[in-house]
All heavy atoms as TSV, in Angstrom:
chain	resi	resn	atom	element	x	y	z
A	1	MET	N	N	-15.624	-20.951	3.950
A	1	MET	CA	C	-14.909	-19.958	3.170
A	1	MET	C	C	-13.484	-20.461	2.940
A	1	MET	O	O	-12.809	-20.860	3.859
A	1	MET	CB	C	-14.893	-18.622	3.911
A	1	MET	CG	C	-14.252	-17.528	3.118
A	1	MET	SD	S	-14.159	-15.902	3.944
A	1	MET	CE	C	-15.847	-15.590	4.340
A	2	GLN	N	N	-13.057	-20.410	1.715
A	2	GLN	CA	C	-11.709	-20.853	1.384
A	2	GLN	C	C	-10.732	-19.700	1.478
A	2	GLN	O	O	-11.118	-18.538	1.389
A	2	GLN	CB	C	-11.680	-21.424	-0.029
A	2	GLN	CG	C	-12.508	-22.679	-0.181
A	2	GLN	CD	C	-12.437	-23.209	-1.601
A	2	GLN	OE1	O	-11.830	-22.604	-2.476
A	2	GLN	NE2	N	-13.068	-24.348	-1.829
A	3	ARG	N	N	-9.487	-20.060	1.656
A	3	ARG	CA	C	-8.445	-19.038	1.713
A	3	ARG	C	C	-8.454	-18.233	0.411
A	3	ARG	O	O	-8.521	-18.795	-0.675
A	3	ARG	CB	C	-7.090	-19.714	1.905
A	3	ARG	CG	C	-5.997	-18.731	2.080
A	3	ARG	CD	C	-4.701	-19.418	2.386
A	3	ARG	NE	N	-3.705	-18.410	2.665
A	3	ARG	CZ	C	-2.421	-18.607	2.536
A	3	ARG	NH1	N	-1.969	-19.769	2.168
A	3	ARG	NH2	N	-1.590	-17.643	2.796
A	4	GLY	N	N	-8.397	-16.925	0.543
A	4	GLY	CA	C	-8.385	-16.052	-0.629
A	4	GLY	C	C	-9.767	-15.639	-1.095
A	4	GLY	O	O	-9.910	-14.810	-1.961
A	5	ASP	N	N	-10.819	-16.227	-0.510
A	5	ASP	CA	C	-12.186	-15.870	-0.867
A	5	ASP	C	C	-12.660	-14.800	0.120
A	5	ASP	O	O	-12.665	-15.025	1.317
A	5	ASP	CB	C	-13.083	-17.103	-0.784
A	5	ASP	CG	C	-14.536	-16.786	-1.100
A	5	ASP	OD1	O	-14.770	-15.798	-1.816
A	5	ASP	OD2	O	-15.400	-17.519	-0.624
A	6	HIS	N	N	-13.048	-13.644	-0.370
A	6	HIS	CA	C	-13.451	-12.552	0.506
A	6	HIS	C	C	-14.963	-12.467	0.645
A	6	HIS	O	O	-15.566	-11.411	0.468
A	6	HIS	CB	C	-12.828	-11.232	0.040
A	6	HIS	CG	C	-11.352	-11.229	0.220
A	6	HIS	ND1	N	-10.765	-11.069	1.427
A	6	HIS	CD2	C	-10.347	-11.442	-0.655
A	6	HIS	CE1	C	-9.455	-11.150	1.316
A	6	HIS	NE2	N	-9.182	-11.388	0.058
A	7	GLY	N	N	-15.540	-13.611	0.978
A	7	GLY	CA	C	-16.954	-13.685	1.325
A	7	GLY	C	C	-17.873	-13.049	0.316
A	7	GLY	O	O	-17.837	-13.360	-0.869
A	8	SER	N	N	-18.714	-12.156	0.778
A	8	SER	CA	C	-19.750	-11.562	-0.055
A	8	SER	C	C	-19.195	-10.653	-1.151
A	8	SER	O	O	-19.937	-10.218	-2.007
A	8	SER	CB	C	-20.739	-10.784	0.814
A	8	SER	OG	O	-20.092	-9.704	1.441
A	9	LEU	N	N	-17.924	-10.363	-1.106
A	9	LEU	CA	C	-17.344	-9.535	-2.165
A	9	LEU	C	C	-17.302	-10.287	-3.489
A	9	LEU	O	O	-17.302	-9.685	-4.549
A	9	LEU	CB	C	-15.925	-9.081	-1.791
A	9	LEU	CG	C	-15.807	-8.178	-0.571
A	9	LEU	CD1	C	-14.336	-7.886	-0.282
A	9	LEU	CD2	C	-16.553	-6.886	-0.792
A	10	GLY	N	N	-17.227	-11.596	-3.407
A	10	GLY	CA	C	-17.200	-12.394	-4.622
A	10	GLY	C	C	-15.934	-12.208	-5.432
A	10	GLY	O	O	-15.944	-12.390	-6.639
A	11	ALA	N	N	-14.861	-11.820	-4.786
A	11	ALA	CA	C	-13.607	-11.582	-5.486
A	11	ALA	C	C	-12.455	-12.146	-4.672
A	11	ALA	O	O	-12.542	-12.280	-3.458
A	11	ALA	CB	C	-13.393	-10.093	-5.704
A	12	GLY	N	N	-11.390	-12.454	-5.332
A	12	GLY	CA	C	-10.200	-12.937	-4.658
A	12	GLY	C	C	-9.355	-11.783	-4.124
A	12	GLY	O	O	-9.664	-10.601	-4.321
A	13	HIS	N	N	-8.275	-12.139	-3.477
A	13	HIS	CA	C	-7.394	-11.155	-2.861
A	13	HIS	C	C	-6.789	-10.203	-3.883
A	13	HIS	O	O	-6.694	-8.999	-3.653
A	13	HIS	CB	C	-6.302	-11.881	-2.074
A	13	HIS	CG	C	-5.455	-10.964	-1.263
A	13	HIS	ND1	N	-4.138	-10.750	-1.544
A	13	HIS	CD2	C	-5.748	-10.197	-0.186
A	13	HIS	CE1	C	-3.644	-9.888	-0.670
A	13	HIS	NE2	N	-4.591	-9.540	0.157
A	14	GLY	N	N	-6.376	-10.728	-5.028
A	14	GLY	CA	C	-5.784	-9.885	-6.068
A	14	GLY	C	C	-6.740	-8.831	-6.588
A	14	GLY	O	O	-6.376	-7.673	-6.788
A	15	ALA	N	N	-8.002	-9.224	-6.794
A	15	ALA	CA	C	-9.009	-8.259	-7.255
A	15	ALA	C	C	-9.272	-7.200	-6.203
A	15	ALA	O	O	-9.462	-6.024	-6.527
A	15	ALA	CB	C	-10.308	-8.988	-7.611
A	16	TRP	N	N	-9.271	-7.618	-4.955
A	16	TRP	CA	C	-9.477	-6.677	-3.848
A	16	TRP	C	C	-8.338	-5.661	-3.786
A	16	TRP	O	O	-8.568	-4.457	-3.633
A	16	TRP	CB	C	-9.599	-7.460	-2.540
A	16	TRP	CG	C	-9.751	-6.621	-1.326
A	16	TRP	CD1	C	-10.857	-5.936	-0.930
A	16	TRP	CD2	C	-8.757	-6.381	-0.324
A	16	TRP	NE1	N	-10.602	-5.283	0.262
A	16	TRP	CE2	C	-9.317	-5.544	0.653
A	16	TRP	CE3	C	-7.441	-6.807	-0.160
A	16	TRP	CZ2	C	-8.615	-5.112	1.764
A	16	TRP	CZ3	C	-6.739	-6.383	0.954
A	16	TRP	CH2	C	-7.330	-5.552	1.904
A	17	LEU	N	N	-7.097	-6.141	-3.902
A	17	LEU	CA	C	-5.950	-5.229	-3.897
A	17	LEU	C	C	-5.996	-4.269	-5.084
A	17	LEU	O	O	-5.676	-3.090	-4.946
A	17	LEU	CB	C	-4.637	-6.005	-3.904
A	17	LEU	CG	C	-4.245	-6.673	-2.596
A	17	LEU	CD1	C	-2.982	-7.506	-2.785
A	17	LEU	CD2	C	-4.047	-5.649	-1.495
A	18	SER	N	N	-6.404	-4.754	-6.237
A	18	SER	CA	C	-6.530	-3.880	-7.413
A	18	SER	C	C	-7.571	-2.801	-7.167
A	18	SER	O	O	-7.369	-1.639	-7.527
A	18	SER	CB	C	-6.930	-4.694	-8.645
A	18	SER	OG	O	-5.893	-5.552	-9.017
A	19	TRP	N	N	-8.692	-3.180	-6.552
A	19	TRP	CA	C	-9.750	-2.216	-6.235
A	19	TRP	C	C	-9.211	-1.112	-5.333
A	19	TRP	O	O	-9.472	0.072	-5.545
A	19	TRP	CB	C	-10.912	-2.959	-5.572
A	19	TRP	CG	C	-12.016	-2.082	-5.088
A	19	TRP	CD1	C	-12.989	-1.502	-5.853
A	19	TRP	CD2	C	-12.268	-1.692	-3.741
A	19	TRP	NE1	N	-13.838	-0.771	-5.048
A	19	TRP	CE2	C	-13.417	-0.872	-3.739
A	19	TRP	CE3	C	-11.642	-1.956	-2.527
A	19	TRP	CZ2	C	-13.941	-0.325	-2.582
A	19	TRP	CZ3	C	-12.169	-1.415	-1.379
A	19	TRP	CH2	C	-13.304	-0.607	-1.416
A	20	ILE	N	N	-8.428	-1.481	-4.317
A	20	ILE	CA	C	-7.830	-0.492	-3.410
A	20	ILE	C	C	-6.853	0.398	-4.167
A	20	ILE	O	O	-6.891	1.625	-4.046
A	20	ILE	CB	C	-7.140	-1.183	-2.223
A	20	ILE	CG1	C	-8.183	-1.798	-1.307
A	20	ILE	CG2	C	-6.253	-0.207	-1.452
A	20	ILE	CD1	C	-7.618	-2.657	-0.204
A	21	ALA	N	N	-5.976	-0.203	-4.965
A	21	ALA	CA	C	-4.962	0.556	-5.712
A	21	ALA	C	C	-5.585	1.520	-6.715
A	21	ALA	O	O	-5.022	2.572	-7.006
A	21	ALA	CB	C	-4.008	-0.401	-6.428
A	22	GLU	N	N	-6.760	1.178	-7.227
A	22	GLU	CA	C	-7.435	2.022	-8.212
A	22	GLU	C	C	-8.333	3.078	-7.577
A	22	GLU	O	O	-9.063	3.775	-8.265
A	22	GLU	CB	C	-8.257	1.137	-9.157
A	22	GLU	CG	C	-7.388	0.248	-10.022
A	22	GLU	CD	C	-8.182	-0.818	-10.753
A	22	GLU	OE1	O	-9.420	-0.879	-10.612
A	22	GLU	OE2	O	-7.542	-1.609	-11.461
A	23	GLY	N	N	-8.281	3.197	-6.250
A	23	GLY	CA	C	-9.041	4.251	-5.577
A	23	GLY	C	C	-10.440	3.860	-5.146
A	23	GLY	O	O	-11.260	4.736	-4.856
A	24	GLY	N	N	-10.732	2.578	-5.073
A	24	GLY	CA	C	-12.065	2.118	-4.694
A	24	GLY	C	C	-12.501	2.560	-3.308
A	24	GLY	O	O	-13.683	2.767	-3.067
A	25	THR	N	N	-11.538	2.733	-2.411
A	25	THR	CA	C	-11.919	3.124	-1.052
A	25	THR	C	C	-12.486	4.540	-1.005
A	25	THR	O	O	-13.310	4.842	-0.147
A	25	THR	CB	C	-10.724	3.015	-0.079
A	25	THR	OG1	O	-9.655	3.815	-0.571
A	25	THR	CG2	C	-10.275	1.582	0.076
A	26	GLY	N	N	-12.064	5.400	-1.915
A	26	GLY	CA	C	-12.579	6.773	-1.936
A	26	GLY	C	C	-14.081	6.814	-2.139
A	26	GLY	O	O	-14.810	7.478	-1.402
A	27	SER	N	N	-14.571	6.079	-3.127
A	27	SER	CA	C	-16.014	6.063	-3.377
A	27	SER	C	C	-16.753	5.264	-2.307
A	27	SER	O	O	-17.902	5.570	-1.985
A	27	SER	CB	C	-16.313	5.495	-4.767
A	27	SER	OG	O	-15.809	4.180	-4.892
A	28	PHE	N	N	-16.091	4.257	-1.729
A	28	PHE	CA	C	-16.715	3.447	-0.681
A	28	PHE	C	C	-17.007	4.274	0.566
A	28	PHE	O	O	-18.074	4.175	1.158
A	28	PHE	CB	C	-15.793	2.276	-0.329
A	28	PHE	CG	C	-16.350	1.349	0.708
A	28	PHE	CD1	C	-17.266	0.378	0.362
A	28	PHE	CD2	C	-15.940	1.447	2.026
A	28	PHE	CE1	C	-17.774	-0.496	1.314
A	28	PHE	CE2	C	-16.448	0.585	2.989
A	28	PHE	CZ	C	-17.368	-0.388	2.628
A	29	TYR	N	N	-16.054	5.123	0.969
A	29	TYR	CA	C	-16.205	5.924	2.187
A	29	TYR	C	C	-16.850	7.288	1.967
A	29	TYR	O	O	-17.146	7.994	2.923
A	29	TYR	CB	C	-14.844	6.110	2.873
A	29	TYR	CG	C	-14.368	4.856	3.549
A	29	TYR	CD1	C	-13.317	4.124	3.028
A	29	TYR	CD2	C	-14.985	4.398	4.708
A	29	TYR	CE1	C	-12.887	2.955	3.638
A	29	TYR	CE2	C	-14.566	3.242	5.331
A	29	TYR	CZ	C	-13.511	2.516	4.788
A	29	TYR	OH	O	-13.104	1.370	5.399
A	30	GLU	N	N	-17.073	7.677	0.727
A	30	GLU	CA	C	-17.627	9.005	0.420
A	30	GLU	C	C	-18.897	9.336	1.201
A	30	GLU	O	O	-19.020	10.440	1.739
A	30	GLU	CB	C	-17.876	9.126	-1.086
A	30	GLU	CG	C	-18.360	10.492	-1.516
A	30	GLU	CD	C	-17.342	11.592	-1.275
A	30	GLU	OE1	O	-16.133	11.327	-1.384
A	30	GLU	OE2	O	-17.760	12.716	-0.962
A	31	PRO	N	N	-19.872	8.422	1.335
A	31	PRO	CA	C	-21.096	8.771	2.059
A	31	PRO	C	C	-20.877	9.045	3.557
A	31	PRO	O	O	-21.732	9.631	4.211
A	31	PRO	CB	C	-21.994	7.536	1.886
A	31	PRO	CG	C	-21.400	6.742	0.790
A	31	PRO	CD	C	-19.960	7.101	0.724
A	32	LEU	N	N	-19.742	8.643	4.095
A	32	LEU	CA	C	-19.468	8.824	5.522
A	32	LEU	C	C	-18.725	10.124	5.837
A	32	LEU	O	O	-18.545	10.459	7.002
A	32	LEU	CB	C	-18.640	7.645	6.051
A	32	LEU	CG	C	-19.263	6.260	5.855
A	32	LEU	CD1	C	-18.281	5.180	6.273
A	32	LEU	CD2	C	-20.557	6.153	6.628
A	33	ARG	N	N	-18.293	10.822	4.813
A	33	ARG	CA	C	-17.489	12.029	5.023
A	33	ARG	C	C	-18.354	13.273	5.062
A	33	ARG	O	O	-19.354	13.380	4.372
A	33	ARG	CB	C	-16.460	12.143	3.902
A	33	ARG	CG	C	-15.482	11.001	3.939
A	33	ARG	CD	C	-14.478	11.127	2.825
A	33	ARG	NE	N	-13.517	10.041	2.909
A	33	ARG	CZ	C	-13.021	9.420	1.862
A	33	ARG	NH1	N	-13.376	9.786	0.648
A	33	ARG	NH2	N	-12.161	8.446	2.032
A	34	TRP	N	N	-17.942	14.229	5.877
A	34	TRP	CA	C	-18.653	15.493	6.003
A	34	TRP	C	C	-17.893	16.562	5.216
A	34	TRP	O	O	-16.711	16.387	4.910
A	34	TRP	CB	C	-18.775	15.890	7.476
A	34	TRP	CG	C	-17.452	16.007	8.177
A	34	TRP	CD1	C	-16.659	17.112	8.268
A	34	TRP	CD2	C	-16.755	14.971	8.876
A	34	TRP	NE1	N	-15.519	16.844	8.975
A	34	TRP	CE2	C	-15.548	15.526	9.363
A	34	TRP	CE3	C	-17.018	13.628	9.140
A	34	TRP	CZ2	C	-14.625	14.781	10.088
A	34	TRP	CZ3	C	-16.098	12.898	9.863
A	34	TRP	CH2	C	-14.921	13.488	10.324
A	35	PRO	N	N	-18.535	17.668	4.852
A	35	PRO	CA	C	-17.851	18.733	4.115
A	35	PRO	C	C	-16.623	19.220	4.884
A	35	PRO	O	O	-16.689	19.465	6.088
A	35	PRO	CB	C	-18.902	19.838	3.996
A	35	PRO	CG	C	-20.204	19.125	4.117
A	35	PRO	CD	C	-19.944	17.976	5.070
A	36	GLY	N	N	-15.509	19.320	4.205
A	36	GLY	CA	C	-14.276	19.796	4.814
A	36	GLY	C	C	-13.564	18.762	5.678
A	36	GLY	O	O	-12.692	19.104	6.461
A	37	TRP	N	N	-13.894	17.473	5.528
A	37	TRP	CA	C	-13.329	16.434	6.393
A	37	TRP	C	C	-11.808	16.353	6.308
A	37	TRP	O	O	-11.161	16.034	7.296
A	37	TRP	CB	C	-13.942	15.075	6.084
A	37	TRP	CG	C	-13.550	14.526	4.749
A	37	TRP	CD1	C	-14.174	14.766	3.564
A	37	TRP	CD2	C	-12.445	13.677	4.456
A	37	TRP	NE1	N	-13.537	14.114	2.546
A	37	TRP	CE2	C	-12.460	13.437	3.065
A	37	TRP	CE3	C	-11.438	13.100	5.210
A	37	TRP	CZ2	C	-11.514	12.635	2.436
A	37	TRP	CZ3	C	-10.502	12.305	4.576
A	37	TRP	CH2	C	-10.542	12.078	3.214
A	38	ARG	N	N	-11.217	16.682	5.177
A	38	ARG	CA	C	-9.757	16.602	5.065
A	38	ARG	C	C	-9.049	17.669	5.902
A	38	ARG	O	O	-7.920	17.487	6.314
A	38	ARG	CB	C	-9.309	16.760	3.617
A	38	ARG	CG	C	-9.487	15.527	2.802
A	38	ARG	CD	C	-8.759	15.700	1.473
A	38	ARG	NE	N	-9.037	14.617	0.590
A	38	ARG	CZ	C	-8.261	13.546	0.474
A	38	ARG	NH1	N	-7.187	13.431	1.199
A	38	ARG	NH2	N	-8.580	12.587	-0.370
A	39	LYS	N	N	-9.699	18.785	6.137
A	39	LYS	CA	C	-9.078	19.887	6.861
A	39	LYS	C	C	-9.315	19.802	8.368
A	39	LYS	O	O	-8.835	20.644	9.106
A	39	LYS	CB	C	-9.616	21.215	6.336
A	39	LYS	CG	C	-9.249	21.442	4.894
A	39	LYS	CD	C	-9.836	22.730	4.388
A	39	LYS	CE	C	-9.516	22.884	2.914
A	39	LYS	NZ	N	-10.113	24.074	2.350
A	40	LYS	N	N	-10.077	18.801	8.791
A	40	LYS	CA	C	-10.387	18.690	10.212
A	40	LYS	C	C	-9.850	17.385	10.762
A	40	LYS	O	O	-9.627	16.433	10.034
A	40	LYS	CB	C	-11.899	18.739	10.429
A	40	LYS	CG	C	-12.502	20.061	10.031
A	40	LYS	CD	C	-13.965	20.094	10.339
A	40	LYS	CE	C	-14.532	21.451	9.942
A	40	LYS	NZ	N	-15.919	21.581	10.304
A	41	ARG	N	N	-9.647	17.383	12.046
A	41	ARG	CA	C	-9.289	16.139	12.709
A	41	ARG	C	C	-10.223	15.954	13.896
A	41	ARG	O	O	-10.755	16.918	14.438
A	41	ARG	CB	C	-7.837	16.121	13.161
A	41	ARG	CG	C	-7.532	17.138	14.224
A	41	ARG	CD	C	-6.100	17.071	14.624
A	41	ARG	NE	N	-5.861	18.105	15.619
A	41	ARG	CZ	C	-4.804	18.165	16.359
A	41	ARG	NH1	N	-3.872	17.291	16.232
A	41	ARG	NH2	N	-4.669	19.133	17.237
A	42	VAL	N	N	-10.431	14.738	14.276
A	42	VAL	CA	C	-11.301	14.420	15.395
A	42	VAL	C	C	-10.418	13.899	16.516
A	42	VAL	O	O	-9.588	13.017	16.305
A	42	VAL	CB	C	-12.351	13.372	14.999
A	42	VAL	CG1	C	-13.201	12.980	16.185
A	42	VAL	CG2	C	-13.221	13.882	13.861
A	43	TYR	N	N	-10.578	14.477	17.692
A	43	TYR	CA	C	-9.792	14.037	18.841
A	43	TYR	C	C	-10.672	13.994	20.074
A	43	TYR	O	O	-11.447	14.922	20.266
A	43	TYR	CB	C	-8.601	14.970	19.079
A	43	TYR	CG	C	-7.691	14.424	20.140
A	43	TYR	CD1	C	-6.741	13.476	19.810
A	43	TYR	CD2	C	-7.822	14.822	21.462
A	43	TYR	CE1	C	-5.926	12.935	20.786
A	43	TYR	CE2	C	-7.006	14.288	22.443
A	43	TYR	CZ	C	-6.063	13.347	22.098
A	43	TYR	OH	O	-5.263	12.803	23.052
A	44	PRO	N	N	-10.616	12.997	20.887
A	44	PRO	CA	C	-9.807	11.789	20.696
A	44	PRO	C	C	-10.327	10.987	19.516
A	44	PRO	O	O	-11.464	11.147	19.086
A	44	PRO	CB	C	-9.994	11.016	22.004
A	44	PRO	CG	C	-11.253	11.526	22.592
A	44	PRO	CD	C	-11.422	12.933	22.099
A	45	PHE	N	N	-9.467	10.113	18.994
A	45	PHE	CA	C	-9.829	9.323	17.828
A	45	PHE	C	C	-11.108	8.541	18.111
A	45	PHE	O	O	-11.317	8.039	19.202
A	45	PHE	CB	C	-8.688	8.383	17.447
A	45	PHE	CG	C	-7.416	9.120	17.151
A	45	PHE	CD1	C	-6.299	8.952	17.950
A	45	PHE	CD2	C	-7.353	10.001	16.096
A	45	PHE	CE1	C	-5.129	9.638	17.678
A	45	PHE	CE2	C	-6.183	10.703	15.818
A	45	PHE	CZ	C	-5.075	10.516	16.622
A	46	LEU	N	N	-11.988	8.443	17.111
A	46	LEU	CA	C	-13.304	7.857	17.308
A	46	LEU	C	C	-13.258	6.403	17.775
A	46	LEU	O	O	-14.186	5.928	18.396
A	46	LEU	CB	C	-14.122	7.960	16.026
A	46	LEU	CG	C	-14.452	9.393	15.586
A	46	LEU	CD1	C	-15.206	9.374	14.265
A	46	LEU	CD2	C	-15.259	10.107	16.658
A	47	TRP	N	N	-12.170	5.697	17.497
A	47	TRP	CA	C	-12.065	4.295	17.915
A	47	TRP	C	C	-11.427	4.141	19.292
A	47	TRP	O	O	-11.312	3.046	19.800
A	47	TRP	CB	C	-11.279	3.483	16.885
A	47	TRP	CG	C	-9.900	3.997	16.671
A	47	TRP	CD1	C	-8.780	3.676	17.390
A	47	TRP	CD2	C	-9.475	4.933	15.687
A	47	TRP	NE1	N	-7.700	4.362	16.923
A	47	TRP	CE2	C	-8.085	5.145	15.857
A	47	TRP	CE3	C	-10.123	5.624	14.664
A	47	TRP	CZ2	C	-7.352	5.997	15.062
A	47	TRP	CZ3	C	-9.373	6.472	13.883
A	47	TRP	CH2	C	-8.015	6.647	14.074
A	48	SER	N	N	-11.042	5.237	19.923
A	48	SER	CA	C	-10.376	5.166	21.222
A	48	SER	C	C	-11.367	4.892	22.356
A	48	SER	O	O	-12.567	5.123	22.240
A	48	SER	CB	C	-9.632	6.469	21.511
A	48	SER	OG	O	-10.556	7.501	21.758
A	49	HIS	N	N	-10.853	4.415	23.437
A	49	HIS	CA	C	-11.653	4.139	24.628
A	49	HIS	C	C	-12.333	5.424	25.122
A	49	HIS	O	O	-13.510	5.414	25.486
A	49	HIS	CB	C	-10.766	3.547	25.721
A	49	HIS	CG	C	-11.469	3.262	26.999
A	49	HIS	ND1	N	-12.396	2.241	27.112
A	49	HIS	CD2	C	-11.412	3.859	28.214
A	49	HIS	CE1	C	-12.870	2.226	28.349
A	49	HIS	NE2	N	-12.290	3.193	29.043
A	50	GLU	N	N	-11.610	6.544	25.112
A	50	GLU	CA	C	-12.146	7.818	25.586
A	50	GLU	C	C	-13.341	8.276	24.747
A	50	GLU	O	O	-14.329	8.757	25.275
A	50	GLU	CB	C	-11.075	8.903	25.586
A	50	GLU	CG	C	-9.958	8.682	26.569
A	50	GLU	CD	C	-8.870	7.751	26.042
A	50	GLU	OE1	O	-8.953	7.273	24.876
A	50	GLU	OE2	O	-7.936	7.482	26.808
A	51	ALA	N	N	-13.253	8.112	23.435
A	51	ALA	CA	C	-14.346	8.533	22.563
A	51	ALA	C	C	-15.577	7.670	22.789
A	51	ALA	O	O	-16.705	8.163	22.758
A	51	ALA	CB	C	-13.925	8.477	21.102
A	52	HIS	N	N	-15.370	6.393	23.039
A	52	HIS	CA	C	-16.513	5.507	23.282
A	52	HIS	C	C	-17.198	5.833	24.607
A	52	HIS	O	O	-18.390	5.604	24.756
A	52	HIS	CB	C	-16.082	4.037	23.234
A	52	HIS	CG	C	-15.920	3.537	21.840
A	52	HIS	ND1	N	-16.854	2.739	21.232
A	52	HIS	CD2	C	-14.955	3.748	20.922
A	52	HIS	CE1	C	-16.455	2.471	20.008
A	52	HIS	NE2	N	-15.306	3.068	19.786
A	53	GLN	N	N	-16.467	6.369	25.547
A	53	GLN	CA	C	-17.060	6.759	26.816
A	53	GLN	C	C	-17.884	8.032	26.682
A	53	GLN	O	O	-18.903	8.184	27.350
A	53	GLN	CB	C	-15.972	6.966	27.873
A	53	GLN	CG	C	-15.358	5.675	28.344
A	53	GLN	CD	C	-14.288	5.920	29.391
A	53	GLN	OE1	O	-13.623	6.952	29.386
A	53	GLN	NE2	N	-14.125	4.974	30.282
A	54	ASP	N	N	-17.429	8.966	25.834
A	54	ASP	CA	C	-18.122	10.248	25.695
A	54	ASP	C	C	-17.964	10.766	24.264
A	54	ASP	O	O	-17.149	11.643	23.994
A	54	ASP	CB	C	-17.554	11.262	26.697
A	54	ASP	CG	C	-18.261	12.610	26.623
A	54	ASP	OD1	O	-19.377	12.683	26.072
A	54	ASP	OD2	O	-17.691	13.587	27.126
A	55	LEU	N	N	-18.747	10.210	23.340
A	55	LEU	CA	C	-18.628	10.590	21.934
A	55	LEU	C	C	-18.910	12.069	21.721
A	55	LEU	O	O	-18.261	12.729	20.928
A	55	LEU	CB	C	-19.552	9.735	21.070
A	55	LEU	CG	C	-19.421	9.930	19.562
A	55	LEU	CD1	C	-17.990	9.638	19.110
A	55	LEU	CD2	C	-20.398	9.056	18.826
A	56	ALA	N	N	-19.843	12.623	22.481
A	56	ALA	CA	C	-20.172	14.054	22.342
A	56	ALA	C	C	-19.009	14.925	22.783
A	56	ALA	O	O	-18.917	16.091	22.418
A	56	ALA	CB	C	-21.414	14.390	23.142
A	57	GLY	N	N	-18.090	14.381	23.569
A	57	GLY	CA	C	-16.940	15.131	24.050
A	57	GLY	C	C	-15.792	15.209	23.055
A	57	GLY	O	O	-14.808	15.890	23.305
A	58	THR	N	N	-15.930	14.543	21.903
A	58	THR	CA	C	-14.887	14.643	20.879
A	58	THR	C	C	-15.003	15.998	20.199
A	58	THR	O	O	-16.048	16.634	20.220
A	58	THR	CB	C	-15.001	13.521	19.843
A	58	THR	OG1	O	-16.264	13.602	19.207
A	58	THR	CG2	C	-14.824	12.145	20.470
A	59	SER	N	N	-13.932	16.430	19.581
A	59	SER	CA	C	-13.973	17.726	18.905
A	59	SER	C	C	-13.462	17.585	17.484
A	59	SER	O	O	-12.630	16.755	17.190
A	59	SER	CB	C	-13.107	18.741	19.663
A	59	SER	OG	O	-11.759	18.368	19.613
A	60	ARG	N	N	-13.987	18.427	16.609
A	60	ARG	CA	C	-13.498	18.539	15.231
A	60	ARG	C	C	-12.912	19.925	15.113
A	60	ARG	O	O	-13.552	20.915	15.431
A	60	ARG	CB	C	-14.644	18.398	14.234
A	60	ARG	CG	C	-15.221	17.041	14.164
A	60	ARG	CD	C	-16.272	17.033	13.076
A	60	ARG	NE	N	-16.999	15.797	13.083
A	60	ARG	CZ	C	-18.085	15.574	12.356
A	60	ARG	NH1	N	-18.550	16.527	11.575
A	60	ARG	NH2	N	-18.690	14.431	12.405
A	61	ARG	N	N	-11.697	19.990	14.638
A	61	ARG	CA	C	-11.074	21.292	14.433
A	61	ARG	C	C	-10.096	21.221	13.275
A	61	ARG	O	O	-9.662	20.137	12.900
A	61	ARG	CB	C	-10.377	21.746	15.699
A	61	ARG	CG	C	-9.334	20.779	16.172
A	61	ARG	CD	C	-8.721	21.229	17.466
A	61	ARG	NE	N	-7.841	20.163	17.909
A	61	ARG	CZ	C	-7.170	20.175	19.015
A	61	ARG	NH1	N	-7.265	21.206	19.806
A	61	ARG	NH2	N	-6.401	19.185	19.336
A	62	PRO	N	N	-9.741	22.349	12.691
A	62	PRO	CA	C	-8.810	22.342	11.559
A	62	PRO	C	C	-7.478	21.711	11.945
A	62	PRO	O	O	-6.985	21.902	13.053
A	62	PRO	CB	C	-8.633	23.823	11.228
A	62	PRO	CG	C	-9.856	24.477	11.778
A	62	PRO	CD	C	-10.229	23.676	13.006
A	63	THR	N	N	-6.923	20.965	11.019
A	63	THR	CA	C	-5.624	20.361	11.220
A	63	THR	C	C	-4.550	21.368	10.813
A	63	THR	O	O	-4.653	21.999	9.768
A	63	THR	CB	C	-5.484	19.098	10.352
A	63	THR	OG1	O	-6.541	18.229	10.683
A	63	THR	CG2	C	-4.167	18.415	10.576
A	64	PRO	N	N	-3.553	21.542	11.658
A	64	PRO	CA	C	-2.498	22.516	11.307
A	64	PRO	C	C	-1.692	22.102	10.102
A	64	PRO	O	O	-1.608	20.990	9.748
A	64	PRO	CB	C	-1.614	22.559	12.552
A	64	PRO	CG	C	-1.988	21.373	13.378
A	64	PRO	CD	C	-3.319	20.896	12.909
């Protein structure tokens, strides 16, 4: 892989940045979001050590 080549994306860094700036991440992550996801927060954060120890112990609640 050469510098600036983003593997299976088949695009360079500039095209990737344009995709992000044009809102590409919204449609990319859409299938992973649940109804009302913007109004809720998950704690502890899903990537934290605590969440990995007990994922069922995380909570979703409205964000103030």
